[in-house]
C-alpha positions in Angstrom: -18.3 -7.0 36.6 -14.9 -5.3 36.6 -13.6 -2.9 34.0 -10.6 -4.4 32.3 -8.1 -2.1 30.6 -5.5 -3.6 28.2 -2.1 -4.2 29.2 0.3 -1.2 28.3 2.2 -3.4 25.8 -1.1 -4.2 24.0 -1.9 -0.5 23.8 1.6 0.2 22.4 1.3 -2.6 19.8 -2.0 -1.2 18.7 -0.6 2.3 18.3 2.3 0.7 16.2 0.0 -1.3 14.1 -2.1 1.8 13.4 1.0 4.0 12.5 2.3 1.1 10.2 -0.9 1.2 8.2 -0.4 4.8 7.2 -2.3 8.0 6.7 -5.5 8.0 8.8 -7.4 9.9 6.1 -7.4 6.8 4.1 -8.5 3.5 5.7 -8.3 0.4 3.6 -8.7 -3.2 4.6 -7.3 -6.7 3.8 -5.0 -6.8 0.9 -5.5 -3.3 -0.4 -3.1 -0.4 -0.5 -3.7 3.4 -1.1 -1.1 4.9 -3.4 -0.3 8.6 -4.0 0.6 8.4 -7.7 4.0 9.7 -8.9 5.3 10.2 -12.2 8.8 9.0 -11.6 10.2 5.7 -10.5 12.2 5.2 -7.4 15.8 6.2 -7.2 16.5 6.2 -10.9 15.0 2.6 -11.3 12.8 2.1 -14.2 10.7 -1.0 -14.6 10.1 -2.2 -18.2 7.2 -4.4 -19.3 8.1 -7.0 -22.1 4.6 -6.6 -23.5 5.0 -2.8 -23.7 2.3 -2.0 -21.3 2.8 1.2 -19.3 4.3 0.9 -15.9 2.9 3.3 -13.1 4.5 4.2 -9.9 2.8 5.2 -6.6 3.9 5.9 -3.0 2.1 3.8 -0.4 0.3 6.1 2.0 -2.0 3.5 3.6 -2.4 -0.2 3.7 -4.8 -3.0 4.9 -3.7 -5.4 7.5 -2.7 -8.1 4.9 -5.3 -10.6 5.9 -6.1 -13.0 3.0 -9.4 -14.7 3.8 -9.0 -17.4 1.0 -5.8 -18.7 2.5 -6.6 -17.7 6.1 -3.2 -16.1 6.5 -1.7 -12.6 6.8 0.4 -11.7 3.8 3.3 -9.3 3.8 2.4 -5.8 2.6 4.6 -3.0 1.3 5.5 -0.7 4.1 4.1 2.9 4.2 6.4 5.1 2.3 7.4 2.4 -0.3 7.3 3.2 -3.9 5.6 0.4 -5.9 5.5 -0.3 -9.5 2.5 -1.9 -11.3 1.5 -2.6 -14.8 -1.5 -1.1 -16.6 -3.1 -2.8 -19.5 -4.3 -1.2 -22.6 -7.9 -2.2 -21.5 -8.0 0.3 -18.6 -6.9 1.6 -15.4 -5.6 -0.8 -12.6 -7.5 -0.5 -9.4 -9.9 2.3 -8.4 -8.7 5.9 -8.5 -9.8 9.1 -6.8 -8.5 12.7 -6.5 -8.0 14.7 -3.3 -6.8 18.3 -3.4 -5.9 17.8 -7.1 -3.6 14.7 -6.4 -4.4 11.3 -7.9 -4.6 8.3 -5.6 -5.2 4.7 -6.4 -6.7 1.8 -4.3 -4.8 -1.2 -5.5 -5.0 -4.9 -4.6 -1.7 -6.5 -3.4 -1.6 -8.9 -6.2 -1.2 -6.1 -8.8 2.0 -4.9 -7.4 5.1 -5.9 -9.4 7.8 -4.6 -7.1 8.0 -2.4 -4.0 11.1 -0.2 -3.3 11.1 0.4 0.5 12.0 3.9 1.9 15.5 4.6 2.6 16.7 3.2 5.9 14.5 0.2 5.6 16.3 -1.6 2.7 
């Protein structure tokens, strides 16, 4: 049995895929993203909800691979560094939240994202 090492291009693609998924402290899967919660919208852009629900903003620090098992496809995910806006209902908090070093983070499903503002240089 011979030992098989992956082709250099395969190793490079694997490294790129890992860096595209974000902060290694937070690993999420599938259609989930981890957001660092911010108080301000992206670049003087404010999103308004016609039902007057509060709009929250977060910076994408990690993301899943975008695999949607129901559709058996990979869906496009917001890039790491994007600021996303999402709506919260009066019934409660959207997604799951946690605190690390006093900062709030959210684990959010892709379907909850209303709009993503990519980081400068990617738009």
